C-alpha positions in Angstrom: -40.8 -43.7 31.9 -42.5 -41.5 29.2 -42.8 -43.5 25.7 -42.6 -40.4 23.4 -39.4 -38.4 24.1 -38.4 -35.4 21.8 -34.3 -35.0 21.9 -32.4 -31.6 19.9 -30.7 -32.6 17.2 -26.9 -31.1 18.4 -26.1 -30.6 14.5 -29.7 -29.0 13.1 -27.4 -25.7 13.2 -25.9 -27.0 10.0 -29.2 -26.3 8.2 -28.7 -22.5 8.7 -25.0 -21.9 8.4 -24.3 -19.8 5.5 -20.3 -20.3 5.2 -18.0 -23.5 5.3 -16.5 -21.7 8.3 -20.0 -21.8 10.0 -20.4 -25.4 9.4 -17.7 -26.6 10.5 -18.1 -24.4 13.7 -20.7 -26.3 14.6 -19.3 -29.6 14.1 -16.5 -28.9 16.5 -19.1 -27.6 19.1 -20.6 -31.4 18.7 -17.1 -33.1 18.8 -16.0 -30.9 21.8 -18.5 -32.1 24.0 -17.5 -35.6 23.3 -13.8 -35.2 22.9 -12.7 -31.7 25.1 -9.3 -31.6 24.6 -9.6 -31.1 20.7 -8.9 -27.5 20.6 -8.7 -27.1 16.4 -10.0 -28.4 14.0 -8.8 -26.8 10.3 -9.3 -27.7 6.4 -6.5 -27.2 4.0 -7.0 -27.5 0.3 -4.8 -29.2 -2.1 -4.5 -27.6 -5.9 -3.6 -30.8 -7.9 -2.7 -28.7 -10.7 0.0 -26.7 -8.6 0.7 -29.6 -5.9 0.0 -26.3 -3.6 -1.8 -27.1 0.2 -3.8 -23.5 0.6 -5.6 -22.5 4.0 -9.0 -22.6 4.0 -11.5 -23.1 6.8 -10.4 -24.0 10.9 -12.1 -23.8 14.4 -12.0 -21.7 15.9 -11.2 -19.3 13.4 -10.1 -15.7 15.3 -7.4 -18.0 17.2 -6.0 -19.9 14.2 -2.4 -19.8 13.9 -1.8 -20.7 10.1 -4.3 -18.0 7.9 -3.8 -16.8 4.0 -0.7 -19.7 3.6 0.0 -21.7 1.0 2.9 -24.2 0.3 4.1 -27.0 -1.9 3.3 -30.5 -0.6 6.6 -31.7 -0.9 6.6 -35.5 -2.0 9.1 -36.7 0.7 6.6 -35.3 3.5 5.3 -37.1 6.0 1.9 -35.3 4.6 2.5 -36.7 1.1 2.5 -40.0 2.4 -0.7 -39.3 4.3 -2.6 -38.2 1.0 -0.6 -40.7 -1.4 -1.4 -44.0 0.9 -4.6 -42.5 2.0 -3.3 -43.5 5.5 -4.0 -41.0 8.6 -1.3 -39.6 11.1 -0.8 -39.3 14.8 1.5 -37.0 15.9 1.7 -37.5 19.6 4.3 -34.9 20.7 4.3 -31.4 18.1 7.7 -30.4 19.7 9.3 -32.9 17.4 9.3 -30.0 14.8 10.6 -27.3 17.1 13.4 -27.4 14.4 11.5 -28.0 11.2 11.9 -25.1 9.0 8.4 -25.1 7.8 6.1 -22.0 8.5 3.5 -24.0 9.6 5.4 -26.7 11.8 6.6 -23.6 13.9 3.2 -21.2 13.6 1.7 -24.7 15.6 4.3 -25.4 18.1 4.5 -21.6 19.2 0.6 -21.3 19.1 0.9 -24.4 21.7 -0.5 -27.3 20.3 0.9 -30.4 21.5 -0.6 -32.9 19.7 -2.0 -33.5 15.6 -4.2 -36.2 13.6 -4.4 -35.5 9.7 -6.9 -37.5 7.9 -6.7 -37.1 3.7 -9.8 -35.8 1.8 -10.7 -37.6 -1.4 -13.0 -36.6 -4.5 -13.4 -38.5 -7.4 -10.7 -40.6 -6.1 -8.3 -37.3 -6.1 -6.7 -35.8 -3.3 -8.6 -32.5 -2.7 -6.9 -32.1 0.9 -6.7 -32.4 4.6 -8.4 -32.5 7.6 -6.4 -31.5 11.2 -7.0 -31.6 14.7 -5.4 -30.4 16.8 -4.6 -30.5 20.9 -3.1 -28.6 23.1 -2.3 -32.2 25.2 0.3 -34.6 24.2 -0.8 -38.0 23.4 -4.5 -36.7 23.0 -5.5 -38.9 20.4 -6.2 -42.1 21.8 -8.5 -44.8 21.4 -11.4 -43.6 22.7 -10.7 -40.0 21.2 -9.9 -41.5 17.5 -13.5 -43.4 17.7 -15.0 -40.2 17.7 -12.7 -38.3 15.5 -12.7 -41.0 12.8 -16.9 -40.5 12.6 -16.3 -37.2 12.7 -13.9 -36.7 9.8 -15.8 -38.4 7.5 -18.6 -36.2 8.2 -16.9 -33.2 8.1 -15.5 -34.5 4.6 -18.5 -35.2 3.1 -20.1 -31.9 4.1 -17.6 -29.6 3.0 -16.5 -31.6 -0.1 -20.0 -32.3 -1.2 -20.5 -28.6 -1.4 -17.4 -27.2 -2.9 -18.0 -30.1 -5.9 -21.6 -29.0 -6.6 -20.1 -25.4 -6.7 -17.5 -26.1 -8.8 -19.3 -28.4 -11.1 -21.5 -25.2 -11.3 -18.6 -23.3 -12.3 -16.9 -25.8 -14.5 -20.3 -26.0 -16.5 -20.8 -22.6 -17.1 -16.9 -22.2 -17.8 -17.7 -25.0 -20.3 -21.1 -23.2 -22.0 -18.5 -19.8 -22.3 -16.1 -21.8 -24.2 -18.4 -23.2 -26.3 -19.9 -20.2 -27.8 -16.5 -18.2 -27.5 -14.9 -21.3 -29.7 -13.5 -18.2 -32.1 -12.7 -16.1 -29.2 -9.9 -15.1 -27.1 -10.9 -16.6 -23.4 -8.6 -19.8 -23.5 -8.7 -22.1 -20.5 -5.3 -21.4 -19.7 -6.2 -17.8 -19.9 -8.8 -18.5 -17.4 -6.6 -20.8 -15.1 -4.2 -17.9 -15.1 -6.7 -15.3 -13.8 -7.6 -17.5 -11.1 -4.7 -17.5 -9.5 -4.0 -13.8 -10.1 -6.7 -13.2 -8.1 -5.8 -15.3 -5.3 -2.4 -13.8 -5.2 -3.8 -10.2 -5.8 -6.4 -11.3 -2.9 -3.7 -12.5 -0.3 -1.1 -9.7 -0.6 -4.3 -7.2 0.0 -5.0 -9.3 3.3 -1.1 -9.8 4.4 -0.8 -5.8 3.6 -3.3 -5.0 5.8 -5.6 -3.4 3.1 -8.5 -5.1 3.3 -10.1 -8.0 5.1 -10.8 -11.4 3.7 -10.7 -14.7 5.0 -9.1 -17.9 3.4 -12.9 -18.9 2.3 -13.4 -15.5 0.7 -10.3 -15.6 -1.3 -11.0 -19.5 -2.5 -14.6 -18.3 -3.7 -13.6 -15.1 -5.4 -10.9 -17.6 -7.1 -13.4 -19.7 -7.7 -15.9 -17.6 -9.5 -13.4 -15.2 -11.4 -13.4 -17.5 -14.6 -16.8 -16.5 -14.9 -16.4 -13.0 -15.4 -17.4 -12.8 -18.9 -20.4 -15.6 -19.0 -22.7 -13.2 -20.3 -20.9 -13.3 -23.4 -23.3 -16.2 -24.3 -25.8 -13.8 -24.9 -24.1 -11.9 -27.5 -24.1 -12.8 -31.5 -21.0 -14.3 -33.0 -21.1 -11.5 -35.7 -19.8 -9.3 -32.7 -17.8 -11.9 -30.7 -16.3 -12.9 -33.7 -15.7 -9.6 -35.8 -12.0 -8.9 -36.9 -12.5 -5.4 -37.2 -13.2 -2.5 -34.9 -16.7 -2.4 -33.5 -19.5 0.1 -34.5 -20.8 2.4 -31.9 -24.0 0.2 -31.8 -22.0 -2.9 -31.8 -20.1 -2.0 -28.8 -23.3 -1.4 -27.1 -24.4 -4.8 -27.9 -20.8 -6.3 -26.5 -21.1 -4.1 -23.1 -24.1 -5.8 -22.5 -22.3 -8.8 -21.5 -22.0 -7.5 -18.0 -26.0 -7.0 -17.7 -26.4 -10.6 -19.4 -24.1 -11.9 -17.0 -25.6 -10.8 -14.1 -28.8 -12.2 -15.4 -27.6 -15.3 -16.2 -26.4 -15.9 -12.7 -29.2 -14.9 -10.9 -30.9 -17.0 -13.1 -29.1 -20.1 -12.5 -28.9 -19.1 -8.5 -32.6 -19.2 -8.5 -33.4 -22.4 -10.7 -30.7 -24.9 -9.2 -30.8 -23.6 -5.9 -27.8 -22.0 -5.3 -28.8 -19.5 -3.0 -27.2 -20.9 0.0 -23.2 -21.4 -1.9 -21.2 -19.5 0.5 -20.7 -16.1 -1.0 -22.5 -16.2 -4.0 -22.8 -13.0 -4.5 -18.9 -12.6 -5.8 -20.3 -14.1 -8.7 -23.0 -11.9 -9.3 -20.9 -9.0 -8.8 -17.8 -10.5 -11.0 -20.1 -11.0 -13.7 -21.8 -7.3 -13.3 -19.2 -5.1 -12.1 -16.0 -6.3 -13.9 -16.0 -3.4 -16.4 -16.2 -0.7 -13.9 -13.7 1.7 -13.5 -12.1 4.0 -10.5 -13.4 7.6 -11.9 -16.8 6.7 -12.8 -16.2 6.0 -16.8 -16.6 2.3 -16.8 -20.0 0.3 -17.6 -22.6 -0.8 -16.8 -23.3 1.5 -13.9 -20.4 4.2 -14.2 -19.5 3.4 -10.3 -16.5 4.9 -9.1 -14.0 3.6 -6.5 -15.3 1.8 -3.5 -18.8 1.8 -4.8 -17.4 -0.9 -7.0 -16.7 -4.5 -5.0 -13.4 -5.6 -4.3 -13.9 -8.7 -6.5 -14.9 -6.5 -9.0 -11.7 -4.9 -8.7 -9.7 -7.7 -8.2 -10.7 -9.7 -11.4 -10.4 -6.4 -13.6 -6.6 -5.7 -12.8 -6.1 -9.4 -13.3 -8.2 -9.7 -16.5 -6.6 -6.9 -17.9 -2.9 -8.3 -17.3 -3.2 -11.7 -18.9 -4.6 -10.0 -22.1 -2.0 -7.8 -22.5 0.7 -10.1 -21.7 -0.7 -13.1 -24.3 -0.8 -13.6 -27.7 -4.2 -12.0 -29.5 -4.3 -12.1 -33.5 -4.5 -8.4 -33.7 -0.9 -8.1 -31.4 2.3 -9.6 -30.3 2.1 -10.4 -26.2 3.8 -7.4 -24.2 6.6 -8.3 -21.8 5.7 -7.9 -18.1 7.4 -5.3 -17.2 5.3 -3.4 -19.8 1.9 -4.6 -19.0 3.2 -3.7 -15.3 3.7 -0.3 -16.6 0.4 0.3 -18.3 -1.4 -1.0 -15.0 0.6 1.5 -13.0 -0.4 3.7 -15.8 -4.2 2.9 -15.7 -4.6 2.7 -11.8 -4.2 6.7 -12.0 -7.7 6.5 -12.8 -9.4 3.2 -13.9 -7.8 0.7 -11.7 -7.7 0.2 -8.0 -4.0 1.0 -6.7 -3.4 -1.5 -4.1 -4.8 -4.3 -6.3 -2.4 -3.5 -9.4 0.4 -2.9 -6.8 -0.3 -6.3 -5.3 -0.1 -7.7 -9.2 3.2 -5.6 -9.8 5.1 -5.6 -6.5 5.4 -9.6 -7.0 7.1 -10.5 -10.5 8.4 -14.0 -9.3 4.6 -15.4 -8.3 3.7 -13.4 -11.5 5.9 -15.3 -13.6 5.6 -18.9 -12.4 1.9 -18.8 -12.7 2.6 -17.8 -16.5 5.5 -20.9 -16.8 2.6 -23.2 -14.9 -0.3 -22.1 -17.0 1.4 -21.2 -20.0 -1.0 -21.2 -24.0 -0.7 -24.7 -25.3 0.6 -24.4 -29.3 
């Protein structure tokens, strides 16, 4: 027997995976060699502020029966119990859900999945999501399989949630910095929360209508980064940020420079703190730099036209303008949603992306729900 043996590391490719989706695919491939009957792994994220679950990543991605899906986590559901009691759930025969009214149950059963294992994900002792393992075989999750699954579920949870937590900490820190600088400005926390939800709504509708190709991970990252659109205002003097009167031409040029400053700040942050490998980090760069570009080329800083402006910047522009119109400002009363929708429609003739505007305007009920959930605190 050889004294020294070199062995291939089956998880080595995790180091080169550029997205959460790719990381999950690597882990799934390794797990399937031990448990061939685990046909699908997926992660849904929990939004504690809205009590909703949203699809995030799955392997295999191309065969996933659930994408671009969001639902309220019902208090009386068995899934809610999994999250509340930190108790994994095994469903030996998914056909018990054949008559269940939920979309996700019908989707899984209709796709042929026969058994499932569900484990909650926590971060800082708060429910953050769930990991689902599905099999085409009834009663697949028996003791031998569970011994493997229970190890891998913690690997996946730590791998994904630690990375997500680091990215969210970055976003939160930058939002706090902007808030400290803009303490007399107009960017309230509620505004940023609403904006992120409008962004998610617009992106999801574009996908459902077949107008854009974004997976759930991409939508999550765009929504996550969207509140940092004005990070460049950190570099704008207070005398301009807080000026109650109309800005002069020179002052307007300084104010407009916040887009280029924002891109510079983001680039420096990414370089100095090693965030190059954060999935879709370019979205943050584009949102900071391009959210004031216009479809007709009249925007700034580069005068880009149409699809030259990245999709994430076009989505953020609509979300930001709509929320500014519908909230109280020192110089105006809030517009009604109907009035703001009409203005967006008018602006979509030449300034805003028409598809993005329609995605928001065509969903007044969901817009109102967001406004109720994240109303301004008097």
